[in-house]
PDB file of the backbone (N, CA, C, O) and the ligand in Angstrom, with CONECT records:
HET     ZN  A 101       1
ATOM      1  N   MET A   1       2.736 142.496 -51.521  1.00  0.00           N
ATOM      2  CA  MET A   1       3.528 143.443 -50.798  1.00  0.00           C
ATOM      3  C   MET A   1       2.438 143.615 -49.466  1.00  0.00           C
ATOM      4  O   MET A   1       1.304 144.063 -49.638  1.00  0.00           O
ATOM      5  N   VAL A   2       2.852 143.276 -48.385  1.00  0.00           N
ATOM      6  CA  VAL A   2       2.168 143.478 -47.185  1.00  0.00           C
ATOM      7  C   VAL A   2       2.612 144.701 -46.306  1.00  0.00           C
ATOM      8  O   VAL A   2       3.795 144.922 -46.044  1.00  0.00           O
ATOM      9  N   GLN A   3       1.611 145.445 -45.891  1.00  0.00           N
ATOM     10  CA  GLN A   3       2.034 146.493 -45.060  1.00  0.00           C
ATOM     11  C   GLN A   3       1.652 146.659 -43.699  1.00  0.00           C
ATOM     12  O   GLN A   3       0.449 146.522 -43.476  1.00  0.00           O
ATOM     13  N   GLY A   4       2.372 146.914 -42.768  1.00  0.00           N
ATOM     14  CA  GLY A   4       1.848 147.024 -41.277  1.00  0.00           C
ATOM     15  C   GLY A   4       2.392 148.317 -40.737  1.00  0.00           C
ATOM     16  O   GLY A   4       3.103 148.987 -41.487  1.00  0.00           O
ATOM     17  N   TYR A   5       2.135 148.748 -39.506  1.00  0.00           N
ATOM     18  CA  TYR A   5       2.402 149.879 -38.979  1.00  0.00           C
ATOM     19  C   TYR A   5       3.340 149.322 -37.791  1.00  0.00           C
ATOM     20  O   TYR A   5       3.096 148.488 -36.919  1.00  0.00           O
ATOM     21  N   CYS A   6       4.573 150.124 -38.080  1.00  0.00           N
ATOM     22  CA  CYS A   6       5.916 149.824 -37.394  1.00  0.00           C
ATOM     23  C   CYS A   6       5.579 151.019 -36.001  1.00  0.00           C
ATOM     24  O   CYS A   6       5.220 152.183 -36.180  1.00  0.00           O
ATOM     25  N   VAL A   7       5.777 150.451 -34.822  1.00  0.00           N
ATOM     26  CA  VAL A   7       5.710 151.378 -33.651  1.00  0.00           C
ATOM     27  C   VAL A   7       6.604 152.204 -33.390  1.00  0.00           C
ATOM     28  O   VAL A   7       6.434 153.319 -32.899  1.00  0.00           O
ATOM     29  N   LYS A   8       7.982 151.525 -33.819  1.00  0.00           N
ATOM     30  CA  LYS A   8       9.284 152.251 -33.478  1.00  0.00           C
ATOM     31  C   LYS A   8       9.411 153.276 -34.536  1.00  0.00           C
ATOM     32  O   LYS A   8       9.952 154.332 -34.207  1.00  0.00           O
ATOM     33  N   ASP A   9       8.952 153.120 -35.897  1.00  0.00           N
ATOM     34  CA  ASP A   9       9.453 154.345 -37.096  1.00  0.00           C
ATOM     35  C   ASP A   9       8.082 155.033 -37.029  1.00  0.00           C
ATOM     36  O   ASP A   9       7.994 156.111 -37.618  1.00  0.00           O
ATOM     37  N   LYS A  10       7.060 154.584 -36.427  1.00  0.00           N
ATOM     38  CA  LYS A  10       5.757 155.330 -36.363  1.00  0.00           C
ATOM     39  C   LYS A  10       5.277 155.640 -37.859  1.00  0.00           C
ATOM     40  O   LYS A  10       5.075 156.810 -38.181  1.00  0.00           O
ATOM     41  N   LYS A  11       5.108 154.675 -38.705  1.00  0.00           N
ATOM     42  CA  LYS A  11       4.732 154.677 -40.084  1.00  0.00           C
ATOM     43  C   LYS A  11       4.363 153.095 -40.761  1.00  0.00           C
ATOM     44  O   LYS A  11       4.663 151.997 -40.292  1.00  0.00           O
ATOM     45  N   MET A  12       3.840 153.314 -41.640  1.00  0.00           N
ATOM     46  CA  MET A  12       3.779 152.066 -42.390  1.00  0.00           C
ATOM     47  C   MET A  12       4.648 151.636 -42.954  1.00  0.00           C
ATOM     48  O   MET A  12       5.291 152.480 -43.579  1.00  0.00           O
ATOM     49  N   VAL A  13       5.105 150.289 -43.050  1.00  0.00           N
ATOM     50  CA  VAL A  13       6.585 149.727 -43.459  1.00  0.00           C
ATOM     51  C   VAL A  13       5.806 148.489 -44.321  1.00  0.00           C
ATOM     52  O   VAL A  13       4.649 148.087 -44.204  1.00  0.00           O
ATOM     53  N   GLU A  14       6.985 147.999 -45.314  1.00  0.00           N
ATOM     54  CA  GLU A  14       6.575 146.634 -45.878  1.00  0.00           C
ATOM     55  C   GLU A  14       7.091 145.608 -45.132  1.00  0.00           C
ATOM     56  O   GLU A  14       8.301 145.608 -44.903  1.00  0.00           O
ATOM     57  N   MET A  15       6.350 144.685 -44.688  1.00  0.00           N
ATOM     58  CA  MET A  15       6.625 143.655 -43.893  1.00  0.00           C
ATOM     59  C   MET A  15       7.663 142.816 -44.508  1.00  0.00           C
ATOM     60  O   MET A  15       7.546 142.697 -45.727  1.00  0.00           O
ATOM     61  N   LYS A  16       8.796 142.115 -43.878  1.00  0.00           N
ATOM     62  CA  LYS A  16       9.827 141.281 -44.122  1.00  0.00           C
ATOM     63  C   LYS A  16       9.241 139.811 -43.972  1.00  0.00           C
ATOM     64  O   LYS A  16       8.747 139.690 -42.851  1.00  0.00           O
ATOM     65  N   ASN A  17       9.168 139.021 -44.494  1.00  0.00           N
ATOM     66  CA  ASN A  17       8.790 137.493 -44.456  1.00  0.00           C
ATOM     67  C   ASN A  17       7.462 137.519 -43.707  1.00  0.00           C
ATOM     68  O   ASN A  17       7.472 137.070 -42.561  1.00  0.00           O
ATOM     69  N   PRO A  18       6.392 137.959 -44.180  1.00  0.00           N
ATOM     70  CA  PRO A  18       5.011 138.123 -43.659  1.00  0.00           C
ATOM     71  C   PRO A  18       4.446 136.650 -43.518  1.00  0.00           C
ATOM     72  O   PRO A  18       4.547 135.875 -44.470  1.00  0.00           O
ATOM     73  N   VAL A  19       3.816 136.242 -42.254  1.00  0.00           N
ATOM     74  CA  VAL A  19       3.315 134.787 -42.172  1.00  0.00           C
ATOM     75  C   VAL A  19       1.611 135.396 -41.704  1.00  0.00           C
ATOM     76  O   VAL A  19       1.293 136.478 -41.211  1.00  0.00           O
ATOM     77  N   GLU A  20       0.877 134.375 -42.038  1.00  0.00           N
ATOM     78  CA  GLU A  20      -0.473 134.592 -41.561  1.00  0.00           C
ATOM     79  C   GLU A  20      -0.615 133.972 -40.312  1.00  0.00           C
ATOM     80  O   GLU A  20      -0.177 132.823 -40.247  1.00  0.00           O
ATOM     81  N   SER A  21      -1.183 134.510 -39.184  1.00  0.00           N
ATOM     82  CA  SER A  21      -1.491 133.556 -38.112  1.00  0.00           C
ATOM     83  C   SER A  21      -2.711 134.149 -37.520  1.00  0.00           C
ATOM     84  O   SER A  21      -3.184 135.231 -37.866  1.00  0.00           O
ATOM     85  N   LEU A  22      -3.266 133.244 -36.456  1.00  0.00           N
ATOM     86  CA  LEU A  22      -4.447 133.772 -35.812  1.00  0.00           C
ATOM     87  C   LEU A  22      -4.014 134.110 -34.097  1.00  0.00           C
ATOM     88  O   LEU A  22      -3.193 133.546 -33.374  1.00  0.00           O
ATOM     89  N   THR A  23      -4.940 135.261 -33.826  1.00  0.00           N
ATOM     90  CA  THR A  23      -4.811 135.531 -32.492  1.00  0.00           C
ATOM     91  C   THR A  23      -5.631 134.592 -31.616  1.00  0.00           C
ATOM     92  O   THR A  23      -6.281 133.712 -32.182  1.00  0.00           O
ATOM     93  N   LYS A  24      -5.661 134.690 -30.361  1.00  0.00           N
ATOM     94  CA  LYS A  24      -6.268 133.933 -29.376  1.00  0.00           C
ATOM     95  C   LYS A  24      -7.799 133.869 -29.456  1.00  0.00           C
ATOM     96  O   LYS A  24      -8.547 132.978 -29.053  1.00  0.00           O
ATOM     97  N   LYS A  25      -8.101 135.087 -30.105  1.00  0.00           N
ATOM     98  CA  LYS A  25      -9.740 135.117 -30.440  1.00  0.00           C
ATOM     99  C   LYS A  25     -10.128 134.606 -31.841  1.00  0.00           C
ATOM    100  O   LYS A  25     -11.275 134.724 -32.272  1.00  0.00           O
ATOM    101  N   GLY A  26      -9.231 134.093 -32.461  1.00  0.00           N
ATOM    102  CA  GLY A  26      -9.392 133.668 -33.873  1.00  0.00           C
ATOM    103  C   GLY A  26      -9.628 134.766 -34.838  1.00  0.00           C
ATOM    104  O   GLY A  26     -10.366 134.562 -35.802  1.00  0.00           O
ATOM    105  N   THR A  27      -9.097 135.840 -34.666  1.00  0.00           N
ATOM    106  CA  THR A  27      -8.760 137.084 -35.726  1.00  0.00           C
ATOM    107  C   THR A  27      -7.411 136.699 -36.625  1.00  0.00           C
ATOM    108  O   THR A  27      -6.256 136.489 -36.257  1.00  0.00           O
ATOM    109  N   LYS A  28      -7.945 136.692 -37.794  1.00  0.00           N
ATOM    110  CA  LYS A  28      -6.521 136.509 -38.606  1.00  0.00           C
ATOM    111  C   LYS A  28      -5.665 137.798 -38.548  1.00  0.00           C
ATOM    112  O   LYS A  28      -6.185 138.910 -38.633  1.00  0.00           O
ATOM    113  N   ILE A  29      -4.478 137.630 -38.418  1.00  0.00           N
ATOM    114  CA  ILE A  29      -3.507 138.756 -38.590  1.00  0.00           C
ATOM    115  C   ILE A  29      -2.108 138.373 -39.375  1.00  0.00           C
ATOM    116  O   ILE A  29      -1.591 137.265 -39.229  1.00  0.00           O
ATOM    117  N   ALA A  30      -1.663 139.183 -40.045  1.00  0.00           N
ATOM    118  CA  ALA A  30      -0.241 139.158 -40.760  1.00  0.00           C
ATOM    119  C   ALA A  30       0.926 139.558 -39.847  1.00  0.00           C
ATOM    120  O   ALA A  30       0.827 140.672 -39.332  1.00  0.00           O
ATOM    121  N   LYS A  31       1.881 138.917 -39.598  1.00  0.00           N
ATOM    122  CA  LYS A  31       2.900 139.246 -38.736  1.00  0.00           C
ATOM    123  C   LYS A  31       4.331 139.253 -39.623  1.00  0.00           C
ATOM    124  O   LYS A  31       4.469 138.366 -40.465  1.00  0.00           O
ATOM    125  N   GLY A  32       5.323 140.184 -39.448  1.00  0.00           N
ATOM    126  CA  GLY A  32       6.158 140.189 -40.267  1.00  0.00           C
ATOM    127  C   GLY A  32       7.273 141.114 -39.519  1.00  0.00           C
ATOM    128  O   GLY A  32       6.936 141.651 -38.464  1.00  0.00           O
ATOM    129  N   LYS A  33       8.703 141.339 -40.069  1.00  0.00           N
ATOM    130  CA  LYS A  33       9.503 142.124 -39.367  1.00  0.00           C
ATOM    131  C   LYS A  33       9.761 143.701 -40.303  1.00  0.00           C
ATOM    132  O   LYS A  33       9.824 143.832 -41.526  1.00  0.00           O
ATOM    133  N   CYS A  34       9.844 144.490 -39.504  1.00  0.00           N
ATOM    134  CA  CYS A  34      10.106 145.626 -40.113  1.00  0.00           C
ATOM    135  C   CYS A  34      11.578 145.790 -40.684  1.00  0.00           C
ATOM    136  O   CYS A  34      12.618 145.659 -40.038  1.00  0.00           O
ATOM    137  N   PRO A  35      11.440 146.128 -42.127  1.00  0.00           N
ATOM    138  CA  PRO A  35      12.938 146.352 -42.970  1.00  0.00           C
ATOM    139  C   PRO A  35      13.912 147.225 -42.258  1.00  0.00           C
ATOM    140  O   PRO A  35      15.126 147.041 -42.341  1.00  0.00           O
ATOM    141  N   ASN A  36      13.362 148.188 -41.550  1.00  0.00           N
ATOM    142  CA  ASN A  36      14.344 149.413 -41.004  1.00  0.00           C
ATOM    143  C   ASN A  36      14.875 148.999 -39.804  1.00  0.00           C
ATOM    144  O   ASN A  36      16.078 149.032 -39.548  1.00  0.00           O
ATOM    145  N   CYS A  37      13.896 148.559 -38.963  1.00  0.00           N
ATOM    146  CA  CYS A  37      14.516 148.319 -37.366  1.00  0.00           C
ATOM    147  C   CYS A  37      14.251 146.915 -36.848  1.00  0.00           C
ATOM    148  O   CYS A  37      14.712 146.623 -35.745  1.00  0.00           O
ATOM    149  N   GLY A  38      13.513 145.966 -37.574  1.00  0.00           N
ATOM    150  CA  GLY A  38      13.570 144.564 -37.213  1.00  0.00           C
ATOM    151  C   GLY A  38      12.447 144.218 -36.197  1.00  0.00           C
ATOM    152  O   GLY A  38      12.210 143.070 -35.822  1.00  0.00           O
ATOM    153  N   THR A  39      11.721 145.423 -35.755  1.00  0.00           N
ATOM    154  CA  THR A  39      10.657 145.084 -34.807  1.00  0.00           C
ATOM    155  C   THR A  39       9.512 144.323 -35.576  1.00  0.00           C
ATOM    156  O   THR A  39       9.183 144.558 -36.738  1.00  0.00           O
ATOM    157  N   THR A  40       9.007 143.459 -34.820  1.00  0.00           N
ATOM    158  CA  THR A  40       7.778 142.619 -35.137  1.00  0.00           C
ATOM    159  C   THR A  40       6.510 143.702 -35.568  1.00  0.00           C
ATOM    160  O   THR A  40       6.089 144.560 -34.792  1.00  0.00           O
ATOM    161  N   VAL A  41       6.066 143.519 -36.757  1.00  0.00           N
ATOM    162  CA  VAL A  41       4.862 144.244 -37.214  1.00  0.00           C
ATOM    163  C   VAL A  41       3.761 143.508 -37.526  1.00  0.00           C
ATOM    164  O   VAL A  41       3.966 142.480 -38.172  1.00  0.00           O
ATOM    165  N   CYS A  42       2.356 143.851 -37.149  1.00  0.00           N
ATOM    166  CA  CYS A  42       1.482 143.127 -37.106  1.00  0.00           C
ATOM    167  C   CYS A  42       0.379 143.928 -37.856  1.00  0.00           C
ATOM    168  O   CYS A  42       0.353 145.156 -37.778  1.00  0.00           O
ATOM    169  N   ARG A  43      -0.526 143.232 -38.579  1.00  0.00           N
ATOM    170  CA  ARG A  43      -1.605 143.945 -39.361  1.00  0.00           C
ATOM    171  C   ARG A  43      -2.982 142.997 -39.019  1.00  0.00           C
ATOM    172  O   ARG A  43      -2.923 141.776 -38.877  1.00  0.00           O
ATOM    173  N   MET A  44      -3.860 143.563 -38.946  1.00  0.00           N
ATOM    174  CA  MET A  44      -5.192 142.746 -38.784  1.00  0.00           C
ATOM    175  C   MET A  44      -5.693 142.517 -40.156  1.00  0.00           C
ATOM    176  O   MET A  44      -5.550 143.284 -41.109  1.00  0.00           O
ATOM    177  N   GLY A  45      -6.281 141.401 -40.149  1.00  0.00           N
ATOM    178  CA  GLY A  45      -6.957 140.867 -41.568  1.00  0.00           C
ATOM    179  C   GLY A  45      -6.170 139.890 -42.213  1.00  0.00           C
ATOM    180  O   GLY A  45      -6.677 139.252 -43.135  1.00  0.00           O
ATOM    181  N   GLY A  46      -4.942 139.667 -41.847  1.00  0.00           N
ATOM    182  CA  GLY A  46      -4.111 138.615 -42.433  1.00  0.00           C
ATOM    183  C   GLY A  46      -3.634 139.301 -43.882  1.00  0.00           C
ATOM    184  O   GLY A  46      -3.851 140.437 -44.303  1.00  0.00           O
ATOM    185  N   LEU A  47      -2.848 138.104 -44.534  1.00  0.00           N
ATOM    186  CA  LEU A  47      -2.591 138.486 -45.916  1.00  0.00           C
ATOM    187  C   LEU A  47      -3.485 138.695 -46.881  1.00  0.00           C
ATOM    188  O   LEU A  47      -4.555 138.095 -46.783  1.00  0.00           O
ATOM    189  N   LYS A  48      -3.272 139.540 -47.968  1.00  0.00           N
ATOM    190  CA  LYS A  48      -4.230 139.539 -48.865  1.00  0.00           C
ATOM    191  C   LYS A  48      -3.531 139.950 -50.261  1.00  0.00           C
ATOM    192  O   LYS A  48      -4.204 140.029 -51.289  1.00  0.00           O
TER     193      LYS A  48
HETATM  194 ZN    ZN A 101      10.532 149.887 -37.808  1.00  0.00          ZN2+
END
C-alpha cells in the first residue's frame, strides 16, 4: 500500500493505481489517484 498526501482532502490517502516515475531532476516519485476525490497524489521517494 502506497500513501500520498491529497491536497483536496488535506490528509494522507491510499493511492489508487500507483506508478513510479521520475521528476525532471531525476528524483523518484510515486504517482497515483486519490480514492476519495480522484485527485492525483504524489509522494517523494517512489514505491516502497
Ligand atoms: Zn482526495
